[in-house]
MOPAC internal coordinates of N, CA, C and O (Angstrom, degrees):
PM7 1SCF
backbone

  N    0.0000 0     0.00 0     0.00 0    0    0    0
  C    1.4603 1     0.00 0     0.00 0    1    0    0
  C    1.5263 1   113.04 1     0.00 0    2    1    0
  O    1.2310 1   120.33 1   155.65 1    3    2    1
  N    1.3442 1   116.97 1   -24.35 1    3    2    1
  C    1.4418 1   120.72 1   177.49 1    5    3    2
  C    1.5538 1   110.91 1   -61.16 1    6    5    3
  O    1.2310 1   121.10 1   137.60 1    7    6    5
  N    1.3200 1   115.50 1   -42.40 1    7    6    5
  C    1.4628 1   120.22 1  -179.37 1    9    7    6
  C    1.4959 1   111.03 1   -65.53 1   10    9    7
  O    1.2310 1   120.21 1   139.19 1   11   10    9
  N    1.3440 1   117.21 1   -40.81 1   11   10    9
  C    1.4655 1   120.88 1  -179.76 1   13   11   10
  C    1.5362 1   111.92 1   -67.49 1   14   13   11
  O    1.2310 1   120.83 1   139.04 1   15   14   13
  N    1.3255 1   116.03 1   -40.96 1   15   14   13
  C    1.4661 1   120.32 1   178.11 1   17   15   14
  C    1.5219 1   111.22 1   -64.10 1   18   17   15
  O    1.2310 1   121.23 1   138.35 1   19   18   17
  N    1.3180 1   115.25 1   -41.65 1   19   18   17
  C    1.4729 1   119.74 1   179.73 1   21   19   18
  C    1.5473 1   108.98 1   -64.55 1   22   21   19
  O    1.2310 1   120.06 1   136.14 1   23   22   21
  N    1.3045 1   117.49 1   -43.86 1   23   22   21
  C    1.4660 1   122.16 1   178.19 1   25   23   22
  C    1.5443 1   109.84 1   -60.41 1   26   25   23
  O    1.2310 1   120.00 1   136.48 1   27   26   25
  N    1.3111 1   117.60 1   -43.52 1   27   26   25
  C    1.4532 1   122.21 1  -179.42 1   29   27   26
  C    1.5382 1   111.49 1   -62.91 1   30   29   27
  O    1.2310 1   120.66 1   133.98 1   31   30   29
  N    1.3096 1   116.34 1   -46.02 1   31   30   29
  C    1.4516 1   122.05 1  -179.23 1   33   31   30
  C    1.5355 1   109.51 1   -63.99 1   34   33   31
  O    1.2310 1   120.40 1   135.55 1   35   34   33
  N    1.3145 1   116.83 1   -44.45 1   35   34   33
  C    1.4818 1   119.42 1   178.23 1   37   35   34
  C    1.5280 1   112.35 1   -65.03 1   38   37   35
  O    1.2310 1   120.54 1   145.53 1   39   38   37
  N    1.3594 1   116.58 1   -34.47 1   39   38   37
  C    1.4406 1   119.95 1   175.63 1   41   39   38
  C    1.5311 1   111.82 1   -64.42 1   42   41   39
  O    1.2310 1   120.73 1   134.26 1   43   42   41
  N    1.3343 1   116.22 1   -45.74 1   43   42   41
  C    1.4766 1   119.77 1   178.20 1   45   43   42
  C    1.5492 1   112.11 1   -62.02 1   46   45   43
  O    1.2310 1   121.09 1   136.61 1   47   46   45
  N    1.3426 1   115.52 1   -43.39 1   47   46   45
  C    1.4528 1   119.10 1   177.61 1   49   47   46
  C    1.5103 1   111.45 1   -63.45 1   50   49   47
  O    1.2310 1   120.21 1   139.69 1   51   50   49
  N    1.3452 1   117.20 1   -40.31 1   51   50   49
  C    1.4494 1   119.60 1   177.77 1   53   51   50
  C    1.5012 1   114.26 1   -65.68 1   54   53   51
  O    1.2310 1   120.20 1   143.87 1   55   54   53
  N    1.3242 1   117.23 1   -36.13 1   55   54   53
  C    1.4797 1   120.33 1   177.30 1   57   55   54
  C    1.5407 1   109.50 1   -66.04 1   58   57   55
  O    1.2310 1   120.15 1   134.66 1   59   58   57
  N    1.3159 1   117.32 1   -45.34 1   59   58   57
  C    1.4592 1   119.17 1  -176.90 1   61   59   58
  C    1.5399 1   111.50 1   -66.88 1   62   61   59
  O    1.2310 1   120.50 1   134.75 1   63   62   61
  N    1.3361 1   116.65 1   -45.25 1   63   62   61
  C    1.4695 1   118.48 1   179.69 1   65   63   62
  C    1.5344 1   109.94 1   -70.07 1   66   65   63
  O    1.2310 1   120.13 1   142.94 1   67   66   65
  N    1.3173 1   117.35 1   -37.06 1   67   66   65
  C    1.4493 1   121.34 1  -179.41 1   69   67   66
  C    1.5150 1   113.22 1   -65.46 1   70   69   67
  O    1.2310 1   120.07 1   140.03 1   71   70   69
  N    1.3243 1   117.48 1   -39.97 1   71   70   69
  C    1.4444 1   119.87 1   175.62 1   73   71   70
  C    1.4980 1   113.16 1   -63.99 1   74   73   71
  O    1.2310 1   120.61 1   138.62 1   75   74   73
  N    1.3235 1   116.44 1   -41.38 1   75   74   73
  C    1.4443 1   120.93 1   177.87 1   77   75   74
  C    1.5235 1   112.97 1   -64.61 1   78   77   75
  O    1.2310 1   120.71 1   131.77 1   79   78   77
  N    1.3326 1   116.25 1   -48.23 1   79   78   77
  C    1.4441 1   120.99 1   178.32 1   81   79   78
  C    1.5378 1   112.15 1   -67.49 1   82   81   79
  O    1.2310 1   121.06 1   148.02 1   83   82   81
  N    1.3501 1   115.58 1   -31.98 1   83   82   81
  C    1.4423 1   120.07 1  -179.85 1   85   83   82
  C    1.5146 1   112.65 1   -64.95 1   86   85   83
  O    1.2310 1   120.58 1   142.76 1   87   86   85
  N    1.3176 1   116.50 1   -37.24 1   87   86   85
  C    1.4568 1   121.82 1   177.19 1   89   87   86
  C    1.5254 1   109.32 1   -64.54 1   90   89   87
  O    1.2310 1   120.16 1   134.77 1   91   90   89
  N    1.3262 1   117.30 1   -45.23 1   91   90   89
  C    1.4518 1   121.50 1  -179.74 1   93   91   90
  C    1.5267 1   109.88 1   -64.25 1   94   93   91
  O    1.2310 1   120.29 1   137.45 1   95   94   93
  N    1.3346 1   117.04 1   -42.55 1   95   94   93
  C    1.4643 1   121.32 1  -179.47 1   97   95   94
  C    1.5547 1   110.46 1   -65.66 1   98   97   95
  O    1.2310 1   120.59 1   139.33 1   99   98   97
  N    1.3141 1   116.48 1   -40.67 1   99   98   97
  C    1.4653 1   121.45 1  -179.99 1  101   99   98
  C    1.5607 1   109.12 1   -60.49 1  102  101   99
  O    1.2310 1   121.05 1   134.40 1  103  102  101
  N    1.2993 1   115.59 1   -45.60 1  103  102  101
  C    1.4843 1   119.77 1  -179.79 1  105  103  102
  C    1.5178 1   110.45 1   -62.26 1  106  105  103
  O    1.2310 1   120.44 1   137.25 1  107  106  105
  N    1.3372 1   116.76 1   -42.75 1  107  106  105
  C    1.4497 1   120.25 1  -178.39 1  109  107  106
  C    1.5159 1   111.52 1   -65.25 1  110  109  107
  O    1.2310 1   120.21 1   136.03 1  111  110  109
  N    1.3521 1   117.20 1   -43.97 1  111  110  109
  C    1.4743 1   121.16 1  -178.67 1  113  111  110
  C    1.5191 1   109.66 1   -65.59 1  114  113  111
  O    1.2310 1   119.61 1   137.43 1  115  114  113
  N    1.3146 1   118.35 1   -42.57 1  115  114  113
  C    1.4925 1   119.48 1  -177.27 1  117  115  114
  C    1.5207 1   109.97 1   -69.64 1  118  117  115
  O    1.2310 1   119.36 1   143.05 1  119  118  117
  N    1.3582 1   118.82 1   -36.95 1  119  118  117
  C    1.4450 1   119.16 1   178.88 1  121  119  118
  C    1.5366 1   110.59 1   -68.84 1  122  121  119
  O    1.2310 1   120.44 1   146.82 1  123  122  121
  N    1.3204 1   116.77 1   -33.18 1  123  122  121
  C    1.4422 1   120.87 1   179.41 1  125  123  122
  C    1.5147 1   111.73 1   -71.52 1  126  125  123
  O    1.2310 1   120.61 1   141.00 1  127  126  125
  N    1.3545 1   116.45 1   -39.00 1  127  126  125
  C    1.4663 1   122.02 1  -175.83 1  129  127  126
  C    1.5086 1   114.67 1   -82.32 1  130  129  127
  O    1.2310 1   119.44 1   162.67 1  131  130  129
  N    1.3262 1   118.68 1   -17.33 1  131  130  129
  C    1.4599 1   120.37 1  -179.21 1  133  131  130
  C    1.4887 1   112.48 1   -70.56 1  134  133  131
  O    1.2310 1   121.81 1   -38.13 1  135  134  133
  N    1.3310 1   114.13 1   141.87 1  135  134  133
  C    1.4559 1   121.00 1   173.28 1  137  135  134
  C    1.5368 1   105.35 1  -123.95 1  138  137  135
  O    1.2310 1   121.13 1    -4.02 1  139  138  137
  N    1.3589 1   115.45 1   175.98 1  139  138  137
  C    1.4819 1   119.69 1  -176.78 1  141  139  138
  C    1.5141 1   111.88 1   -63.10 1  142  141  139
  O    1.2310 1   120.02 1   146.53 1  143  142  141
  N    1.3336 1   117.56 1   -33.47 1  143  142  141
  C    1.4814 1   121.28 1  -174.85 1  145  143  142
  C    1.5170 1   111.16 1   -83.42 1  146  145  143
  O    1.2310 1   119.72 1   152.01 1  147  146  145
  N    1.3162 1   118.15 1   -27.99 1  147  146  145
  C    1.4718 1   120.19 1  -172.16 1  149  147  146
  C    1.5380 1   110.89 1  -128.24 1  150  149  147
  O    1.2310 1   121.05 1   -49.83 1  151  150  149
  N    1.3075 1   115.60 1   130.17 1  151  150  149
  C    1.4751 1   123.19 1   177.61 1  153  151  150
  C    1.5178 1   109.49 1  -121.28 1  154  153  151
  O    1.2310 1   120.68 1   -29.29 1  155  154  153
  N    1.3123 1   116.30 1   150.71 1  155  154  153
  C    1.4427 1   122.28 1   177.22 1  157  155  154
  C    1.5323 1   111.16 1  -112.08 1  158  157  155
  O    1.2310 1   120.38 1   -26.61 1  159  158  157
  N    1.3308 1   116.87 1   153.39 1  159  158  157
  C    1.4485 1   120.45 1   174.75 1  161  159  158
  C    1.5113 1   109.59 1   -70.74 1  162  161  159
  O    1.2310 1   119.63 1   -47.44 1  163  162  161
  N    1.3063 1   118.30 1   132.56 1  163  162  161
  C    1.4602 1   122.72 1  -178.50 1  165  163  162
  C    1.5004 1   112.18 1   -98.67 1  166  165  163
  O    1.2310 1   119.56 1  -177.41 1  167  166  165
  N    1.2944 1   118.45 1     2.59 1  167  166  165
  C    1.4495 1   122.66 1  -177.69 1  169  167  166
  C    1.5389 1   110.30 1   -87.13 1  170  169  167
  O    1.2310 1   120.57 1   -47.80 1  171  170  169
  N    1.3155 1   116.52 1   132.20 1  171  170  169
  C    1.4756 1   121.46 1   175.95 1  173  171  170
  C    1.5203 1   107.27 1  -107.89 1  174  173  171
  O    1.2310 1   120.20 1   -53.44 1  175  174  173
  N    1.3029 1   117.22 1   126.56 1  175  174  173
  C    1.4697 1   121.17 1  -179.62 1  177  175  174
  C    1.5185 1   111.12 1   -73.30 1  178  177  175
  O    1.2310 1   121.46 1   -29.02 1  179  178  177
  N    1.3201 1   114.82 1   150.98 1  179  178  177
  C    1.4483 1   120.20 1   179.07 1  181  179  178
  C    1.5330 1   112.57 1   -60.69 1  182  181  179
  O    1.2310 1   121.54 1   146.66 1  183  182  181
  N    1.3220 1   114.66 1   -33.34 1  183  182  181
  C    1.4806 1   119.69 1  -179.57 1  185  183  182
  C    1.5475 1   110.05 1   -63.11 1  186  185  183
  O    1.2310 1   119.80 1   148.00 1  187  186  185
  N    1.2990 1   118.00 1   -32.00 1  187  186  185
  C    1.4593 1   120.45 1   177.84 1  189  187  186
  C    1.5028 1   110.40 1   -63.21 1  190  189  187
  O    1.2310 1   119.99 1   137.46 1  191  190  189
  N    1.3469 1   117.62 1   -42.54 1  191  190  189
  C    1.4228 1   120.93 1   177.01 1  193  191  190
  C    1.5081 1   112.05 1   -65.41 1  194  193  191
  O    1.2310 1   120.92 1   139.11 1  195  194  193
  N    1.3270 1   115.84 1   -40.89 1  195  194  193
  C    1.4432 1   122.94 1  -179.65 1  197  195  194
  C    1.5488 1   110.63 1   -63.21 1  198  197  195
  O    1.2310 1   121.15 1   130.99 1  199  198  197
  N    1.3092 1   115.41 1   -49.01 1  199  198  197
  C    1.5098 1   119.36 1  -178.94 1  201  199  198
  C    1.5105 1   110.56 1   -64.61 1  202  201  199
  O    1.2310 1   119.21 1   141.31 1  203  202  201
  N    1.3283 1   119.11 1   -38.69 1  203  202  201
  C    1.4620 1   119.93 1  -178.01 1  205  203  202
  C    1.5291 1   109.57 1   -68.19 1  206  205  203
  O    1.2310 1   119.78 1   140.80 1  207  206  205
  N    1.3324 1   118.03 1   -39.20 1  207  206  205
  C    1.4615 1   120.47 1   177.84 1  209  207  206
  C    1.5264 1   111.46 1   -67.56 1  210  209  207
  O    1.2310 1   120.28 1   138.88 1  211  210  209
  N    1.3425 1   117.07 1   -41.12 1  211  210  209
  C    1.4699 1   120.17 1   177.76 1  213  211  210
  C    1.5122 1   112.42 1   -65.20 1  214  213  211
  O    1.2310 1   120.34 1   139.97 1  215  214  213
  N    1.3116 1   116.95 1   -40.03 1  215  214  213
  C    1.4738 1   119.07 1   178.65 1  217  215  214
  C    1.5299 1   111.17 1   -66.03 1  218  217  215
  O    1.2310 1   120.39 1   143.11 1  219  218  217
  N    1.3304 1   116.87 1   -36.89 1  219  218  217
  C    1.4558 1   121.11 1   176.24 1  221  219  218
  C    1.5096 1   111.26 1   -62.67 1  222  221  219
  O    1.2310 1   121.32 1   134.79 1  223  222  221
  N    1.3717 1   115.08 1   -45.21 1  223  222  221
  C    1.4874 1   119.64 1   176.50 1  225  223  222
  C    1.5178 1   112.16 1   -62.59 1  226  225  223
  O    1.2310 1   120.73 1   139.82 1  227  226  225
  N    1.3404 1   116.20 1   -40.18 1  227  226  225
  C    1.4427 1   119.03 1   178.70 1  229  227  226
  C    1.5212 1   112.83 1   -63.70 1  230  229  227
  O    1.2310 1   120.17 1   134.95 1  231  230  229
  N    1.3226 1   117.27 1   -45.05 1  231  230  229
  C    1.4511 1   120.70 1   177.50 1  233  231  230
  C    1.5628 1   110.78 1   -64.49 1  234  233  231
  O    1.2310 1   119.28 1   140.23 1  235  234  233
  N    1.3124 1   118.97 1   -39.77 1  235  234  233
  C    1.4254 1   122.21 1   179.93 1  237  235  234
  C    1.5488 1   109.70 1   -67.30 1  238  237  235
  O    1.2310 1   120.36 1   141.33 1  239  238  237
  N    1.3452 1   116.92 1   -38.67 1  239  238  237
  C    1.4503 1   120.04 1   175.81 1  241  239  238
  C    1.5444 1   112.63 1   -64.26 1  242  241  239
  O    1.2310 1   120.56 1   141.39 1  243  242  241
  N    1.3063 1   116.53 1   -38.61 1  243  242  241
  C    1.4562 1   120.06 1   176.29 1  245  243  242
  C    1.5381 1   110.67 1   -64.11 1  246  245  243
  O    1.2310 1   120.56 1   138.35 1  247  246  245
  N    1.3053 1   116.53 1   -41.65 1  247  246  245
  C    1.4676 1   119.57 1   175.85 1  249  247  246
  C    1.5261 1   111.40 1   -61.46 1  250  249  247
  O    1.2310 1   120.82 1   136.53 1  251  250  249
  N    1.3308 1   116.04 1   -43.47 1  251  250  249
  C    1.4758 1   119.60 1   179.96 1  253  251  250
  C    1.5316 1   111.67 1   -63.76 1  254  253  251
  O    1.2310 1   120.43 1   142.36 1  255  254  253
  N    1.3407 1   116.78 1   -37.64 1  255  254  253
  C    1.4722 1   119.38 1   178.10 1  257  255  254
  C    1.5129 1   110.95 1   -66.60 1  258  257  255
  O    1.2310 1   119.60 1   137.58 1  259  258  257
  N    1.3350 1   118.36 1   -42.42 1  259  258  257
  C    1.4552 1   120.67 1   177.54 1  261  259  258
  C    1.5097 1   111.90 1   -67.28 1  262  261  259
  O    1.2310 1   120.33 1   143.77 1  263  262  261
  N    1.3324 1   116.98 1   -36.23 1  263  262  261
  C    1.4847 1   121.33 1   176.79 1  265  263  262
  C    1.5120 1   110.57 1   -64.62 1  266  265  263
  O    1.2310 1   119.28 1   144.77 1  267  266  265
  N    1.3211 1   118.98 1   -35.23 1  267  266  265
  C    1.4214 1   123.00 1  -177.60 1  269  267  266
  C    1.5052 1   111.82 1   -58.70 1  270  269  267
  O    1.2310 1   121.06 1   138.28 1  271  270  269
  N    1.3110 1   115.57 1   -41.72 1  271  270  269
  C    1.4903 1   119.64 1  -179.75 1  273  271  270
  C    1.5415 1   110.77 1   -69.78 1  274  273  271
  O    1.2310 1   120.21 1   144.54 1  275  274  273
  N    1.3195 1   117.20 1   -35.46 1  275  274  273
  C    1.4612 1   120.33 1   178.06 1  277  275  274
  C    1.5322 1   110.89 1   -72.47 1  278  277  275
  O    1.2310 1   119.15 1   140.43 1  279  278  277
  N    1.3209 1   119.23 1   -39.57 1  279  278  277
  C    1.4552 1   123.10 1  -174.87 1  281  279  278
  C    1.5336 1   110.90 1   -74.64 1  282  281  279
  O    1.2310 1   119.28 1   160.42 1  283  282  281
  N    1.3377 1   118.98 1   -19.58 1  283  282  281
  C    1.4370 1   120.27 1  -179.71 1  285  283  282
  C    1.5286 1   112.36 1   -63.93 1  286  285  283
  O    1.2310 1   121.12 1   152.40 1  287  286  285
  N    1.3280 1   115.46 1   -27.60 1  287  286  285
  C    1.4622 1   120.71 1  -172.40 1  289  287  286
  C    1.5376 1   112.60 1   -98.64 1  290  289  287
  O    1.2310 1   120.40 1  -174.98 1  291  290  289
  N    1.3462 1   116.84 1     5.02 1  291  290  289
  C    1.4476 1   119.71 1   177.80 1  293  291  290
  C    1.5183 1   108.37 1   -94.54 1  294  293  291
  O    1.2310 1   120.43 1   -52.30 1  295  294  293
  N    1.3223 1   116.78 1   127.70 1  295  294  293
  C    1.4458 1   123.08 1   173.51 1  297  295  294
  C    1.5450 1   107.50 1   -82.14 1  298  297  295
  O    1.2310 1   120.22 1   -72.87 1  299  298  297
  N    1.2958 1   117.19 1   107.13 1  299  298  297
  C    1.4440 1   122.22 1  -173.28 1  301  299  298
  C    1.5530 1   111.51 1   -66.17 1  302  301  299
  O    1.2310 1   120.34 1   143.21 1  303  302  301
  N    1.2970 1   116.96 1   -36.79 1  303  302  301
  C    1.4650 1   118.38 1   178.26 1  305  303  302
  C    1.5185 1   110.78 1   -62.31 1  306  305  303
  O    1.2310 1   120.45 1   134.38 1  307  306  305
  N    1.3196 1   116.75 1   -45.62 1  307  306  305
  C    1.4581 1   119.56 1   178.51 1  309  307  306
  C    1.5050 1   112.59 1   -66.75 1  310  309  307
  O    1.2310 1   120.51 1   146.51 1  311  310  309
  N    1.3023 1   116.63 1   -33.49 1  311  310  309
  C    1.4636 1   121.85 1   179.63 1  313  311  310
  C    1.5600 1   109.65 1   -66.89 1  314  313  311
  O    1.2310 1   120.06 1   143.33 1  315  314  313
  N    1.3432 1   117.49 1   -36.67 1  315  314  313
  C    1.4706 1   119.68 1   178.62 1  317  315  314
  C    1.5237 1   111.52 1   -73.53 1  318  317  315
  O    1.2310 1   120.47 1   155.82 1  319  318  317
  N    1.3419 1   116.70 1   -24.18 1  319  318  317
  C    1.4543 1   119.46 1  -178.93 1  321  319  318
  C    1.5481 1   111.85 1   -79.84 1  322  321  319
  O    1.2310 1   120.84 1   156.94 1  323  322  321
  N    1.2916 1   115.99 1   -23.06 1  323  322  321
  C    1.4745 1   120.11 1  -179.70 1  325  323  322
  C    1.5260 1   111.82 1   -63.95 1  326  325  323
  O    1.2310 1   121.46 1   -36.00 1  327  326  325
  N    1.3384 1   114.81 1   144.00 1  327  326  325
  C    1.4749 1   120.40 1  -176.79 1  329  327  326
  C    1.5219 1   111.59 1  -100.50 1  330  329  327
  O    1.2310 1   119.08 1  -143.12 1  331  330  329
  N    1.2614 1   119.37 1    36.88 1  331  330  329
  C    1.4505 1   123.79 1   178.57 1  333  331  330
  C    1.5027 1   111.45 1   -86.18 1  334  333  331
  O    1.2310 1   120.10 1   180.00 1  335  334  333

């Protein structure tokens, strides 16, 4: 459960930081790409934020499911005894 909780916390932190940095990056790219003749819409719809967060959760859930099958076969006591 520790691994899954850590993965969930890191996913939430990544979504929050990614959304904030994504807005900054979008503004920079649009300001850089604009010319006098052509302008782009600078508004980001709420659904874009929602879909990006849901896709991140979906991918993270897929990784956790695949990790579950790998972690079932690890003997944790022996893993803690190893000196690696």
